[in-house]
C-alpha positions in Angstrom: 0.0 0.0 0.0 1.6 3.3 -1.1 0.8 6.4 1.0 3.1 9.3 0.4 1.3 12.5 0.9 2.3 13.2 4.5 5.8 11.8 4.2 6.7 13.7 1.0 5.6 17.0 2.5 8.0 16.4 5.4 10.9 15.2 3.3 10.8 17.8 0.5 12.8 20.7 2.1 13.0 24.1 0.6 14.0 27.5 2.0 11.7 30.5 1.7 13.4 32.8 4.1 15.0 36.0 2.6 17.7 37.9 4.3 20.1 40.7 3.5 23.6 41.6 4.5 23.0 44.4 6.9 20.2 46.1 8.9 19.1 49.5 7.9 20.6 51.9 10.4 18.3 54.4 12.2 15.1 52.2 12.1 13.6 51.7 15.6 10.4 50.4 17.1 8.1 53.0 18.8 8.8 53.7 22.4 12.4 52.6 22.6 15.7 54.3 23.3 18.9 54.3 21.1 19.8 50.8 22.2 16.3 49.4 21.5 15.3 49.2 25.2 11.8 50.2 26.2 11.4 53.8 27.5 10.7 53.1 31.1 8.6 56.1 32.2 5.4 57.7 31.0 5.3 61.0 29.1 8.8 60.4 27.7 9.5 61.9 24.3 10.2 59.2 21.7 13.7 60.1 20.3 13.1 58.6 16.9 9.5 59.5 15.9 8.0 63.0 15.4 4.5 64.2 14.7 4.6 66.2 11.5 0.8 66.6 11.0 -1.7 67.3 13.8 -5.4 68.3 13.7 -5.1 69.6 17.4 -3.9 73.1 17.8 -3.2 72.3 21.5 -1.0 69.4 20.5 0.8 70.5 17.3 3.8 68.2 17.7 6.5 67.5 17.0 6.8 65.5 20.3 5.3 62.0 20.4 5.3 60.6 24.0 4.8 57.4 25.9 1.5 56.8 27.7 0.6 57.0 31.4 -0.4 53.6 32.9 -4.0 52.4 32.6 -6.7 53.2 30.0 -6.6 52.9 27.0 -4.2 49.9 27.6 -6.2 47.7 27.6 -8.2 47.6 25.3 -5.2 48.7 23.3 -2.5 46.1 22.6 -0.5 45.5 25.8 2.8 47.4 26.1 6.1 45.6 25.5 8.2 43.6 25.3 9.7 45.1 22.1 7.8 48.4 21.7 5.4 50.9 23.4 2.6 53.0 22.3 3.3 56.7 21.4 0.8 59.4 21.2 0.4 63.2 21.1 -0.5 63.2 24.9 0.6 60.9 27.8 -2.9 61.3 29.3 -4.8 58.4 27.6 -3.3 59.5 24.3 -6.2 62.0 23.9 -6.1 64.1 20.7 -8.7 65.7 18.4 -10.3 63.8 15.6 -8.6 64.0 12.3 -5.4 62.9 10.6 -2.1 62.5 12.5 1.2 61.7 10.8 4.2 60.2 12.6 7.6 60.3 10.9 10.9 58.4 11.3 14.0 59.1 9.2 17.0 57.0 8.3 20.1 57.4 6.1 21.0 55.0 3.3 24.3 56.8 2.4 26.9 54.1 1.5 24.3 51.4 0.8 22.6 50.1 -2.3 19.1 51.7 -1.9 17.6 49.5 -4.6 18.1 46.5 -2.3 16.5 48.0 0.8 13.4 46.4 2.3 11.4 47.0 5.5 8.9 44.6 7.0 7.0 44.9 10.3 3.7 45.3 12.2 1.7 48.3 13.2 -1.3 49.0 15.4 -3.3 52.3 15.6 -6.2 54.1 17.1 -8.4 54.5 15.1 -7.5 53.7 11.5 -4.1 53.4 9.7 -4.8 55.0 6.4 -1.4 54.9 4.8 2.4 54.3 5.1 4.5 56.7 3.0 8.1 56.2 1.9 9.6 59.6 1.0 6.1 60.9 0.5 4.9 58.1 -1.8 2.1 55.7 -0.7 3.3 52.1 -0.2 -0.3 50.6 -0.4 -0.2 49.5 3.3 -3.5 50.0 5.3 -4.0 49.0 8.9 -7.0 46.6 9.3 -6.3 45.4 12.9 -7.0 48.7 14.8 -5.6 48.9 18.3 -6.3 45.3 19.6 -3.8 43.5 17.3 -0.9 44.1 15.0 -1.3 44.4 11.2 1.7 43.3 9.0 3.2 45.7 6.5 6.1 45.7 4.0 8.0 48.4 2.0 10.1 47.0 -0.9 10.5 50.1 -3.1 10.7 53.9 -3.2 14.0 54.2 -1.3 16.5 56.8 -2.2 20.2 57.5 -1.6 20.9 59.5 1.5 18.1 60.4 4.1 14.7 58.7 3.7 11.5 59.4 5.5 8.9 56.8 6.6 5.5 58.3 7.5 2.6 56.5 9.4 -0.7 58.2 8.8 -3.3 57.7 11.5 -6.9 58.8 11.4 -8.6 59.5 14.8 -12.4 59.4 15.3 -15.1 60.2 16.5 -15.7 63.9 17.0 -13.9 65.5 19.9 -10.8 64.7 21.9 -10.4 60.9 22.4 -7.6 58.3 22.5 -5.3 58.1 19.5 -1.8 56.5 19.1 0.7 54.5 17.1 2.6 51.3 17.8 5.3 50.0 15.3 7.7 47.0 15.4 9.9 46.7 12.2 13.1 45.5 10.7 14.9 46.8 7.6 17.7 45.2 5.6 20.0 46.6 2.8 23.0 45.4 0.8 26.4 46.9 1.1 27.9 48.0 -2.3 30.7 45.9 -3.7 29.9 43.0 -1.2 31.4 39.7 -2.4 29.1 36.8 -3.1 28.3 34.7 -0.1 25.7 32.1 1.0 23.3 32.9 3.7 21.4 29.7 3.6 22.9 26.5 2.1 20.8 23.7 0.6 19.8 21.0 3.1 20.1 17.2 2.8 17.0 15.3 2.1 15.5 11.9 1.4 13.0 11.6 -1.4 11.0 8.7 -2.7 11.8 7.4 -6.1 9.4 9.0 -8.6 8.6 12.0 -6.4 9.7 15.5 -7.0 12.4 17.2 -5.0 13.9 20.7 -4.8 17.1 22.1 -3.4 17.3 25.8 -2.6 20.0 28.3 -1.5 20.0 31.9 -0.5 22.9 33.9 -1.9 23.9 37.4 -0.8 26.2 40.1 -2.1 26.2 42.9 -4.6 24.0 42.3 -7.6 23.9 40.6 -10.0 24.4 37.1 -8.5 24.9 33.9 -10.6 24.4 30.3 -9.5 25.8 27.0 -10.6 24.6 23.7 -9.1 26.9 20.7 -9.0 26.4 17.0 -8.3 29.3 15.1 -7.0 31.5 18.1 -7.9 30.3 18.1 -11.6 28.4 21.0 -13.0 24.7 20.3 -13.7 23.9 21.8 -17.2 21.3 24.5 -17.0 21.1 24.5 -13.2 21.9 28.2 -12.8 19.1 29.6 -10.5 18.9 29.8 -6.8 17.0 26.4 -6.7 17.4 23.1 -8.4 15.1 20.1 -8.6 13.8 17.0 -10.4 10.2 16.3 -11.2 10.6 12.5 -10.8 13.6 11.3 -8.8 15.5 8.2 -9.8 18.3 6.3 -8.1 20.7 8.1 -10.4 19.8 11.4 -8.7 21.3 10.3 -5.4 24.5 12.1 -4.5 26.2 15.1 -3.0 24.9 18.5 -4.2 26.6 21.9 -3.9 25.9 25.4 -5.3 28.4 28.0 -6.4 27.3 31.6 -6.0 29.3 34.3 -7.8 29.3 38.1 -8.5 31.9 40.6 -9.7 33.5 40.7 -6.3 33.9 37.0 -5.4 32.7 33.4 -5.3 31.2 31.1 -2.6 30.5 27.4 -2.5 27.9 25.8 -0.2 29.4 23.6 2.6 28.7 21.0 3.7 27.2 19.3 0.6 23.5 18.5 0.6 23.2 14.7 0.5 20.2 13.5 -1.5 19.1 9.9 -0.8 16.5 8.2 -3.1 14.2 6.2 -0.9 12.0 3.2 -1.8 8.6 2.8 -0.3 8.6 0.6 2.8 6.1 -2.2 2.9 4.3 -3.4 6.0 3.0 -0.1 7.2 -0.8 0.0 7.4 -3.4 2.3 8.9 -5.4 1.0 11.8 -8.4 -1.2 11.0 -7.5 -2.5 7.6 -6.6 -5.9 6.1 -3.4 -6.8 4.2 -4.8 -5.2 1.1 -5.6 -1.9 2.8 -9.4 -2.6 2.8 -11.2 -1.5 6.0 -12.2 -4.3 8.3 -15.7 -5.0 9.7 -16.5 -3.7 13.2 -15.4 -6.3 15.8 -12.6 -7.7 13.6 -9.1 -8.1 15.0 -6.5 -5.8 13.4 -3.8 -8.0 11.8 -1.1 -5.4 12.0 -1.4 -3.8 15.4 -1.2 -5.6 18.7 -1.7 -4.2 22.2 1.7 -4.8 23.7 0.7 -3.3 27.1 -3.1 -3.8 27.8 -4.4 -2.6 31.2 -7.9 -3.9 30.2 -7.0 -7.6 29.7 -4.3 -10.1 29.0 -5.2 -10.3 25.3 -2.9 -8.6 22.8 -5.7 -8.2 20.2 -6.6 -4.8 18.9 -10.3 -4.8 18.0 -12.0 -2.6 15.4 -14.4 -0.7 17.6 -18.2 -0.5 17.2 -18.7 2.5 14.8 -22.5 2.5 15.3 -22.4 3.9 18.8 -20.9 6.8 20.7 -18.2 8.2 20.5 -17.6 7.3 16.9 -21.0 7.8 15.3 -21.7 11.5 15.2 -18.5 12.3 17.1 -16.8 13.5 19.2 -14.1 11.0 17.9 -12.6 11.6 14.5 -14.9 9.8 12.0 -13.9 6.5 10.5 -13.3 6.7 6.7 -12.6 4.5 3.8 -8.9 4.1 4.6 -8.7 3.6 8.4 -10.8 2.9 11.5 -10.6 3.2 15.3 -9.1 0.2 17.2 -9.0 -0.5 20.9 -8.9 -3.2 23.6 -12.6 -4.2 23.1 -15.4 -3.9 20.6 -17.1 -1.5 23.0 -14.6 0.3 25.2 -17.1 2.2 27.4 -15.9 0.3 30.4 -12.2 0.0 29.5 -9.8 0.3 32.4 -7.7 3.4 32.8 -4.0 3.4 32.2 -1.4 3.4 29.5 -2.1 1.3 26.4 0.8 0.5 24.0 -0.2 -0.4 20.4 2.7 -2.1 18.5 3.3 -2.5 14.8 6.5 -4.0 13.4 8.6 -2.9 10.5 11.2 -5.1 8.7 14.1 -3.1 7.2 16.0 -6.1 5.8 17.6 -5.0 2.5 17.4 -1.3 3.4 19.9 1.2 4.9 18.3 1.8 8.4 20.2 5.1 8.8 18.1 6.5 6.0 14.7 5.2 7.1 11.9 7.5 7.9 8.2 7.0 8.8 5.4 9.6 8.9 1.6 9.8 9.1 -1.3 11.0 11.2 -2.7 9.7 14.5 -5.6 10.3 16.9 -6.2 8.9 20.4 -8.4 8.8 23.4 -7.2 10.2 25.7 -3.7 11.6 25.2 -1.2 10.1 22.8 1.8 10.4 25.1 4.5 9.1 22.8 5.7 7.1 19.8 8.6 4.8 20.5 10.9 3.0 18.0 12.6 0.0 19.5 11.7 1.3 22.9 13.3 4.8 22.4 11.0 7.9 22.4 10.9 9.8 19.2 9.4 13.1 20.6 6.1 12.7 18.8 3.0 13.6 20.9 -0.7 13.7 20.0 -1.8 17.3 20.5 -5.3 16.9 18.8 -6.7 14.2 21.1 -9.6 12.3 19.6 -11.3 15.1 17.6 -8.6 15.5 15.0 -5.4 14.0 13.6 -1.9 15.0 14.6 1.0 14.6 12.2 4.0 12.5 13.3 7.4 12.1 11.8 10.0 9.5 12.8 13.3 10.7 11.4 16.4 8.8 10.3 18.6 7.6 13.2 15.7 5.8 15.0 15.8 2.5 13.2 18.1 -0.6 13.0 18.7 -3.3 10.5 16.1 -6.1 10.3 13.0 -6.0 12.5 11.9 -2.8 14.3 9.0 -2.1 16.6 6.9 1.1 16.5 4.8 1.7 19.6 1.9 4.2 19.9 1.4 4.9 23.6 -2.1 6.1 24.6 -3.1 7.1 28.1 -6.7 6.4 29.2 -7.1 8.9 32.0 -9.9 7.0 33.7 -12.2 4.0 33.1 -14.1 4.5 29.9 -13.7 4.9 26.2 -10.2 4.6 24.7 -8.8 3.9 21.3 -6.2 4.6 18.6 -6.5 5.7 15.0 -3.5 5.8 12.6 -4.0 7.0 9.0 -1.9 8.1 6.0 1.1 6.2 7.4 4.0 5.6 5.0 7.8 5.3 5.1 10.9 5.1 3.0 14.6 4.1 3.1 17.5 3.8 0.7 18.3 0.3 -0.5 21.3 -1.5 1.0 22.2 -2.6 4.4 23.9 -0.7 7.2 27.6 -0.1 6.7 30.5 1.1 8.7 31.5 0.7 12.4 28.8 -0.1 15.0 26.5 2.7 16.0 24.6 2.6 19.4 21.0 3.5 18.9 19.8 3.0 22.5 22.3 3.3 25.3 22.2 1.2 28.5 20.4 3.0 31.3 21.0 3.2 35.1 19.3 0.6 37.1 18.2 0.5 40.8 17.3 -2.9 42.1 16.4 -4.3 45.5 18.7 -6.8 47.2 18.0 -10.3 45.9 16.1 -9.0 42.9 17.1 -9.1 39.2 18.7 -6.3 37.4 18.8 -5.9 33.6 20.9 -3.8 31.2 20.4 -3.7 27.5 21.9 -2.0 24.4 20.6 -1.5 20.9 23.3 -1.2 18.3 23.4 -1.5 14.5 25.7 -1.5 11.5 27.3 -4.1 9.2 26.7 -7.5 10.6 27.7 -9.5 12.5 28.0 -7.5 15.7 29.7 -8.9 18.8 29.1 -7.7 22.4 31.3 -7.7 25.5 29.8 -6.3 28.8 32.2 -4.9 31.4 31.8 -4.3 35.1 33.9 -1.4 36.5 36.1 -1.7 33.4 36.7 -5.5 33.6 35.1 -7.9 31.1 32.3 -10.2 32.4 32.7 -13.8 31.4 29.8 -15.0 29.2 28.2 -11.6 28.9 28.3 -11.4 25.1 24.7 -10.6 24.1 22.8 -7.3 23.7 21.2 -7.9 27.2 22.9 -8.4 30.5 21.0 -9.9 33.4 22.2 -9.9 37.0 20.4 -12.4 39.2 20.2 -12.1 43.0 21.5 -8.5 43.2 23.9 -8.0 46.2 26.1 -5.2 47.5 28.9 -6.7 45.4 26.8 -6.1 42.2 26.9 -2.3 42.7 29.0 -0.4 40.2 29.4 0.8 36.6 28.5 -1.3 33.6 29.2 -0.7 29.9 29.4 -2.8 26.7 31.8 -2.9 23.8 30.2 -3.5 20.4 32.4 -4.7 17.5 32.2 -5.6 13.8 34.6 -5.9 11.0 34.6 -2.1 10.5 35.4 -1.0 14.0 34.4 -0.8 17.7 32.2 1.4 19.8 31.9 1.6 23.6 28.5 2.4 25.2 27.9 5.0 27.8 28.3 3.8 31.4 25.2 2.7 33.3 25.3 2.4 37.1 23.7 -0.3 39.2 22.6 0.9 42.6 20.7 -0.8 45.4 17.2 0.4 45.8 16.8 1.0 49.5 13.2 1.1 50.6 12.8 1.2 54.3 9.2 0.8 55.5 6.9 3.7 54.6 3.4 4.0 55.9 0.9 4.9 53.2 -2.2 4.7 55.5 -1.8 5.3 59.3 -3.9 3.4 61.9 -6.9 5.5 62.8 -8.6 6.3 66.0 -11.4 3.7 66.4 -14.6 3.4 68.4 -15.7 -0.2 68.8 -18.8 -1.7 70.2 -18.3 -3.9 73.3 -18.6 -7.6 72.4 -18.1 -7.0 68.7 -14.9 -7.3 66.5 -12.6 -4.3 66.2 -9.9 -3.8 63.6 -6.9 -1.6 63.5 -4.9 -1.6 60.2 -1.9 -0.1 58.5 -1.0 0.1 54.8 2.8 0.2 54.1 5.3 0.0 51.3 9.0 -0.8 51.2 11.3 -3.7 50.5 9.6 -7.0 51.2 9.1 -8.8 53.4 7.9 -6.3 56.0 7.4 -7.5 59.6 4.8 -5.9 62.0 4.6 -5.7 65.7 1.5 -4.1 67.3 1.7 -2.5 70.7 -0.9 -1.5 73.3 0.1 1.4 75.6 3.7 0.7 74.5 3.7 -3.0 75.2 4.0 -5.6 72.5 0.9 -7.6 71.8 1.6 -11.3 71.6 0.9 -12.7 68.1 0.0 -9.3 66.6 2.4 -9.4 63.7 0.4 -8.6 60.6 -0.8 -5.4 58.9 -4.3 -5.9 60.4 -4.9 -6.2 64.2 -8.3 -7.9 64.8 -9.7 -8.0 68.3 -12.7 -10.2 68.6 -14.6 -9.7 70.8 -13.4 -6.3 72.1 -13.8 -5.5 75.8 -12.8 -2.9 78.3 -9.3 -4.4 78.7 -8.7 -3.5 75.0 -9.2 0.2 75.5 -6.0 2.2 75.0 -3.4 3.6 72.7 -2.1 1.4 69.9 0.8 1.7 67.4 2.7 -0.7 65.2 6.4 -1.0 64.5 7.4 -2.0 60.9 10.7 -3.5 60.0 12.5 -4.7 56.9 16.0 -5.2 55.7 16.4 -1.5 54.9 15.1 0.0 58.2 12.4 0.5 60.8 9.4 2.8 61.1 7.0 3.5 63.9 3.4 4.3 63.1 1.3 7.1 64.5 -0.7 6.3 67.6 -4.3 5.4 67.4 -6.8 5.2 70.3 -9.3 2.4 70.6 -12.3 3.4 72.6 -14.7 0.6 73.7 -18.3 1.6 74.2 -21.7 -0.1 74.0 -23.8 0.1 70.8 -26.9 2.2 71.0 -29.8 0.0 69.8 -32.5 1.2 67.4 -30.5 3.3 65.0 -31.0 2.4 61.3 -30.0 3.7 57.9 -32.8 4.9 55.7 -34.6 2.3 53.6 -33.8 -0.9 55.5 -35.9 -3.3 57.7 -35.2 -4.3 61.3 -32.5 -6.7 60.0 -30.8 -3.8 58.1 -31.7 -5.5 54.8 -32.8 -3.0 52.0 -36.5 -2.6 51.6 -38.3 -3.4 48.4 -39.4 -0.6 46.1 -42.2 1.5 47.6 -42.1 -0.3 51.0 -42.8 1.8 54.1 -39.7 2.6 56.1 -40.3 1.2 59.6 -37.8 3.5 61.3 -38.4 7.0 59.8 -41.7 8.9 59.8 -42.8 12.4 58.6 -43.5 15.0 61.2 -43.7 17.6 58.5 -44.8 16.7 55.0 -45.2 19.5 52.4 -46.7 16.9 50.0 -49.7 16.7 52.2 -49.6 12.9 52.8 -49.4 10.9 56.0 -46.5 10.1 58.2 -45.2 7.2 56.2 -41.9 7.5 54.4 -41.4 5.2 51.3 -38.3 3.5 49.9 -38.2 5.0 46.4 -37.9 2.7 43.4 -37.3 5.4 40.8 -34.7 8.0 41.7 -33.1 10.7 39.6 -29.9 9.8 37.8 -28.1 12.7 39.5 -28.7 11.2 43.0 -26.3 9.0 44.8 -27.2 5.4 43.8 -29.1 3.2 46.3 -26.8 0.6 47.9 -27.0 -2.6 49.8 -26.8 -0.7 53.1 -29.3 2.2 52.6 -31.8 3.6 50.2 -33.4 7.0 49.5 -36.8 7.6 51.2 -39.4 10.2 50.5 -43.1 11.0 50.3 -43.8 9.2 47.0 -42.8 6.2 45.1 -41.4 8.2 42.2 -39.3 10.7 44.2 -41.4 13.7 43.4 -42.9 16.0 46.0 -44.3 19.5 46.3 -42.0 22.4 47.3 -41.7 23.0 51.0 -40.4 21.5 54.3 -40.1 17.8 54.9 -39.1 16.6 58.4 -38.0 13.0 58.7 -37.9 11.6 62.3 -36.4 8.5 63.8 -36.2 7.5 67.5 -33.9 5.5 69.7 -33.8 4.6 73.4 -31.0 5.5 75.7 -32.5 3.9 78.8 -29.6 2.8 81.0 -26.9 4.8 79.0 -24.5 7.3 80.6 -25.7 10.4 78.6 -22.3 12.1 78.8 -20.6 9.3 77.0 -23.1 8.9 74.1 -22.3 9.9 70.5 -24.3 9.4 67.3 -22.6 9.6 63.9 -23.3 8.9 60.3 -23.5 10.3 56.9 -26.4 12.0 55.1 -27.5 13.8 51.9 -30.7 15.2 50.6 -32.6 16.8 47.8 -32.7 19.8 48.0 -30.9 21.4 50.9 -30.6 19.7 54.3 -31.8 22.7 56.4 -31.1 21.3 59.8 -30.6 18.2 62.0 -32.3 18.3 65.4 -31.9 16.2 68.4 -34.9 16.1 70.7 -36.2 19.2 69.0 -33.0 21.2 69.4 -30.8 22.3 66.5 -27.4 20.6 66.4 -25.8 23.0 64.0 -25.6 20.3 61.3 -26.8 21.4 57.9 -26.5 19.9 54.4 -25.8 21.6 51.1 -28.1 19.6 48.9 -25.2 18.1 47.1 -27.2 14.9 46.5 -24.5 12.9 44.6 -22.4 12.8 47.8 -22.7 11.8 51.5 -21.6 14.1 54.3 -20.3 13.1 57.7 -22.0 14.2 60.9 -21.5 13.6 64.6 -23.7 14.5 67.6 -22.2 14.2 71.1 -24.5 16.3 73.4 -28.2 17.0 73.9 -29.3 13.4 74.7 -31.9 12.6 77.2 -32.7 9.5 79.2 -35.1 7.1 77.6 -36.4 7.8 74.1 -34.7 10.4 71.9 -35.8 11.8 68.6 -33.5 12.6 65.6 -35.0 14.8 62.9 -33.7 15.7 59.5 -35.2 18.9 57.9 -35.2 18.9 54.1 -36.3 21.8 52.0 -37.6 21.1 48.5 -37.0 24.1 46.4 -38.7 25.2 43.2 -42.2 26.3 42.3 -43.6 22.9 41.2 -43.4 19.3 42.0 -39.8 18.0 41.8 -37.6 15.3 43.3 -37.2 15.3 47.1 -35.7 12.7 49.4 -33.4 11.8 52.3 -30.5 9.3 52.5 -28.8 8.3 55.8 -25.9 5.9 55.7 -23.6 4.4 58.4 -25.9 5.7 61.2 -24.7 4.3 64.6 -24.4 5.3 68.2 -22.1 4.4 71.1 -22.0 5.1 74.8 -21.5 3.5 78.2 -24.4 1.3 79.2 -24.9 1.0 82.9 -27.9 -1.3 82.8 -31.6 -0.6 83.1 -32.6 0.5 86.6 -34.7 -1.8 88.7 -38.3 -1.0 87.7 -40.9 -2.2 90.2 -43.6 -1.0 92.6 -41.7 -0.7 95.9 -44.6 -0.1 98.2 -48.4 0.3 98.6 -49.5 2.2 101.7 -52.5 3.8 103.2 -52.0 7.3 104.6 -52.9 7.5 108.3 -56.2 9.1 108.9 -57.4 8.6 105.3 -58.6 4.9 104.8 -60.1 5.6 101.4 -56.8 6.6 99.8 -53.8 4.4 98.7 -50.3 5.6 97.9 -48.3 3.7 95.2 -44.5 4.1 95.1 -42.2 2.8 92.4 -38.5 3.0 91.4 -38.3 5.5 88.5 -35.8 7.2 86.1 -35.3 10.9 86.3 -36.9 12.6 83.4 -39.1 9.6 82.4 -42.9 9.6 82.1 -45.3 6.9 83.2 -48.8 5.6 82.9 -50.5 3.9 85.9 -53.2 1.3 85.2 -55.5 -0.8 87.4 -57.5 -4.1 87.1 -59.9 -6.1 89.2 -59.3 -9.4 87.4 -55.8 -9.1 85.9 -57.4 -9.5 82.5 -58.9 -6.1 81.8 -56.8 -3.0 82.5 -57.8 0.6 82.7 -55.9 3.9 83.0 -55.7 5.4 86.5 -53.4 8.2 85.4 -52.4 8.9 81.8 -49.1 10.7 82.3 -47.1 10.8 85.5 -43.8 12.7 85.4 -40.9 11.1 87.2 -40.1 12.6 90.6 -36.5 11.3 90.5 -35.3 7.9 91.6 -38.7 7.2 93.2 -42.2 8.4 92.2 -45.5 8.2 94.1 -49.2 8.5 93.1 -52.2 8.6 95.4 -55.3 6.6 94.4 -58.8 7.3 95.8 -60.7 6.0 92.8 -59.8 2.4 91.9 -59.3 1.5 95.6 -63.0 2.0 96.2 -64.4 0.1 93.2 -64.6 -3.4 94.8 -63.1 -5.8 97.3 -59.8 -6.1 95.4 -57.7 -4.1 93.0 -54.4 -4.7 91.1 -52.0 -2.0 89.9 -49.3 -1.8 87.3 -47.0 1.1 86.1 -46.0 1.5 82.4 -42.9 3.6 81.3 -43.9 5.7 78.3 -41.6 6.2 75.3 
């Protein structure tokens, strides 16, 4: 398959730069001193430019001055670094409307005025109507205004002696307003009687047989100049211009080219010669996604030319033609497939491809070609970044700057390849899990026929290596030239027995292995010694990546302290409690099951390996009792997620803007922007479809702290809501905890005060914004509480007495909890019970109630006391 358009454009070199022998003296940018440095202050008179025409009687010139800081810069083009604005006034450049003319003069005495040329850029406020050379219009008009430069050139109209260059600026609108001029320019001119010389010599190039090529040179000196091209020191008939070329190169055109430039005052010959190599098309280079005939493959086919040498997504090396009927190929944003190439990747559909660096490899066989002349070029696109193209493992400096939306040209120049088989690797970084792929198109290459000749050349030098003790170290070299090549590795200058291949492996690295390594490569034409590469021991004492963390554990349940470390393996661990080693605690995870009061304390762990020792930070383990009755949203009493639309048994509405009842529902359909439901919690709300009217929704859950030391209690968890979580309240009191309504994320909270004995209420206020029905909900995760449980006080009726002097009254006394509420009931048959007193407030550790009603209903009466939630 022959593809030459990209390659030929790169290999056909020509020079289009013009230059002259000397700069025109007296030409300066605006706003600079005699040395070309910026005038530092404001209001400074420009020493080179004068105002020769002014429409403002108050500012008649000739002084043109630099501006004060500030307006109109910006919006005018920023000052510096090579020029400044000049104007009739330093104060904002203000001047009347009309035509202003700025002049600079220069002297061409002693120069050939016919060879003079000036090129540059100018900016103006408002319009640049003309540039005049010695009063004659040059045809230059400023179209860029004051926000950007407009290019200009003056190539004729020069005279011997003093010349004038005028910049005509038109200021509008009516009245005084900012006006100014900014110029950056360069002029060149020939010196009379200057001998011929060569400013730019022809460059060496490689061209495909059958393609056109051009060699160019830039001569300088007094006119007229004559040219004569030579090939291998022999004149080429008719080749007498500043360029020479062939419409269809053949092998006979290969050789050394020079050009002789002459005038009446001397002769110059280009040096060094330009070497022209005639290259043949290289076979075996294919775009991605085509067969051996260059025909595009069907989606899902395996590319026969490219393999994924490094594949984070799987162990398969296959590069698959991707599904072109789906995003991101169909309708973009990837560069569209076409009739000559297609996208390939690690899978048919790469929407779930792993992140990481993918290396796509293609091989190129240069047997029969001179590898020193080989070159390869083309276009590539990638998702995400194309971070490099490597030849035989060596970076070529090619990066993909267009990403996946366009193609970036690449060029692999001579000097990268070796005789025989070569590898070309396209390295693509997939920044995160998701779509990834490679597209290569218009790839082609060429090289001159013949094998490598001469003494060995090292293409890839050995590199320094750091290895752990006991590991393996590897050095390698890539060399090429006339075959066969022999190798001899050396250690600290002494030859290593048996080390006679391009690769040196050192097994079981020890301190004795440390030192300098190099290799001598030899063939029948000569010898070359590689650079020195050093082997050093990689010392990696233990380093903690994740420190043990303070932990609260529930009494009787498992507790785990852990550390994550890196360093030379193996690493040994020794956990300590309050500074004392824990027997058998010698792994990265310390599991205590069950945890009790004796396990409370300060823990740390000592890490040791062959390279050193490291002590972790301290972590405190606090052992408390678990508070019962705390549940995440959307689970049952066994903490198993509810089914869609089931009523949450633990959360109720105490305020419902939707107007429904107290039930909260596990929502089946939630918005895609919400945090997904999980196996430990679900979103709850007023409806099955997540929608609710705007307003306040208060979700309430309760838990009982009967028997807990309230000073030791803490409740913690994570929550999110849609929209904003206005407030979290404990027992009706604001805790200061609010939520942002960032419903894709959960936010931590902790409550450690405001608890009461007995039943507590925890309320989450959620405000649903908007003017119409829209999604609303609450999500609570990892909700748990801890505290010291002292046991439930003895709850019994302690006495029944009759007050003296009142035989129709009975006094009940029972052990009570401060702050609790009770209901007293009575019965005459122990089957049917009635209320005697609905709510009785605790009177402390003991509470009494007088009865003069039930006592007098019959011959016997039974009493019982019920503690209210």
